[in-house]
N, C-alpha and C positions, 0 to 999 in steps of 0.2 A: 918833441920838446918836453922836457921835464921841469916842473915847477916844484922842486923838492921842498918838503916841510918836515918838521919834527913830529907834529901832531895833526891828524885829520879828524875833525869832529863832525859827525854825520847825524842829521835829524830827519825824521819823517816829514816834519813841517818846519817852516821858519818859526823860530822862537823855542823849539824843543831844546836845542843845545843851551841857549841862554838860561832857560829856567832851571836846568839841572847841573850844568857844568861850567857856567860862565866864570865862577870864582876860580876854578881850577885852570881855565884857559888864561885868565888874567895873571894868575900866579906864575905860570910858565912863560908867558910873554915877558913878564918882569925879570925872569931868569935868562932871557935872551933866546928862548926857543921860538921857532917859527910855527905858525898855526894857520890852517885853512879850514873853512867851514863849507859843508856840502849839504844843501837842503834837497831832499828827494822829491818833494812836491811843492807846489806854489800855494798850498793852503786854500785851494779853490772852494772847499766846502765850509770854510769858517763862517759862522753866523754873523760876524761883525767885520766890516771893512771889505775892501776889494783886493783882487790880486795885485793891482798896480800899487795900492797903498802898502801891501805887505812887502813888496820889493823895496820900496822906499824905507820902510821901517827896518827891514833886515839890513839894508846898507848902512843905516844910521847906527844900528846896534853893533855891526862889525867895526865901525870906526871907534866906538867906545871900547871895544875889546882889544883893538890894536892888531887884528889878524891881517895876514898878507893877502888872502884870497877868499872870496865867497862865490860859490857856484850853485846852480839849481838844475837838477836832472829833468824837471818838468814832468814827473810821473803823475798819474791820475790820483789825486787825493781821494782816499777811501777805497780805491779800486785797483791799486797797483798789485802786480803779481810777481811771484818768484819764478819767472820764466827765463829762457835763454837770452832773449833780447834785453830784458831789464838787467839781468846779471852782467851782461857784457857792457852795458852803459856804466854800471857801477865799477866794474873791473877797470875800465878805461880811466876813470877818475882816480882810482887807487894807484894805478901805474903812472898816471900823470904826476901825482904828488909824492909818490914813494915815501909815505910816512913810516916812521918807526913805531908810532902808536896810533891806533884808531879808537875813537870814542863813539859809542853807538847807543841807540835807544834801549830802554829797559826791556828785558826778556818777557815781562808780563806787566800789563798796565790797563788803566781804565779805557783808553782809546785803543781799539784793535789795530790801528795802523802802527802803533809803537812796537808791539810784539812782532808784527809782520816785518817791519823794518829791521828789527834786531836780528831776526833769522836771515834776512836778505843780506845784511852786512856781514854776518858771520860766514855765510857761504861764499860771498864774493871775496872776502879776505883770503880764504883758502884757495879758491880757484885762481885768483890773481897770481899765485905763485907757480902755476902750472905752465911749463914751457910751451906746450902744444896748443894752448888757447891763444889765438892771435887777435890782437886789437890794434887800432891806430888812433893817434891823436895828432891833430894839426898836420895831417898828411904823412905822418911818419909811423913806421912800425914801432910798437912799444916793447920794451924788455919786460920779462916777467918780474913780479915783485910781491913778496908776502910780508906784511907788517910783523914786527917782533911781538907786539902785544895788542890785544883787543879787549877793551874794557867797556862795560855797559853802565851808563849812569842811571841813577834811580829817579823815577818820576813821580807820578801820582800815587800808585800803589805802595803800600808799606812793605818794602823788601829789606832783608837783612844784608848789609854791605859786607863784602870781603875785605875792603879797606876803605879808609876815608882820607880825604885831603883837607888840611886846615886852610880855610880861606878868609880868616878873620880880617886881615888888612884890606881885603878886596870886596867885602860884603856890600858896601855902599855903591861901589862902581858896578858890581853885578846888578844891583837893583836899577841903577841908571840905564844899563844896557837893556834890561827887561822892559822898562817903561818907555823905551823907544817905540815899542809896539802900542802906540796910542789908541788904536782902534780895538785892541784885544783885551787890555787890562784896565783896571780902575782909572777912569779919567772923567770927572764930572762935566768936562767941556765937550765930550763926545756922546752923541745919542746912539742908541742901538739896543737890541734885545738883551735881556739879562742872560748870562751864560755861567757855567760853573767856574769860569776863570775871570769874569769881568768885575767882581765885587772886591771891596776892601778885604774881605775875609780870605780871599785867595792869596793876597800879598802877605797877610799875617801867617798863612799856612806855609808859604815859602820860607819865611824867616824861622818859623817853628821847626821846619824840617832841617834847616841848617844847624839850629841849636841842638836838635836831637842827634844829628850826626857828630857834632862837635863834642857832645857829652861822652861819646865813646872813647875819646882820647883826651878829655879834660881841657878842651879849648872852647872859646865862645861859639865859633861857627865853622862848619866843615861841610863837604859834599861827599856823598857815598858812591861807591862803584862796586860792580860785581865782575869777577873774573872766573872763567872756566879753566884757566891754566894755573897749575901749581907754581907758586913763587919759590925761588931759591935765594938764600941769604948767605953771605960770607961768614957771618958769625951772629950769635944770638943778640948781641948788643946793637945790631943794625935795626932791630925791631923797636918801634916807639909805642 
């Protein structure tokens, strides 16, 4: 069975996608594109909240974003590897959703899981297109599938984007999706240890990052992405 979507957004942890690409997802949903989210781990090692709370928060955030599907591979937070078993689990999901575009974690970041997930997704996207790798979903053999584009969203580290997407009309709704993770981000009603992402300053950083990316193209807010593939344009006037 295929649950085809236009975009598959993948994150090492629940909330990774929302923090860096929620505006882009909201924009494309508004344009009629279909989107699925795939979390690689359950965020088991998060200092605040439980796995059960993360699932509820992730489901609520997905509703805000208006995505069609959200799945979790249940890999080990902090310890997942780029081995055959893990790659085949990810390939199965890529072939299940047959996305035209995949969004993935930053290739370099503060949390080591992010770069590891980035490499894992890049390899899985390629291998998913190989005919001789056999996988099944819902009891049926899957057809091979390789996404047309793989883009990496920018997270905590300061990385130079290859392109940016204006998200100004969707900035507030992006923040609404992020704040569904009540145990993770600033919420005076929730007790828990202080973390690098639990204070007001982190929310200010997220806004500042969108302002920084927007400045590149003279708009209030944008999100940045990295691509290892060279773009082609029909004419120079397509470039904004």
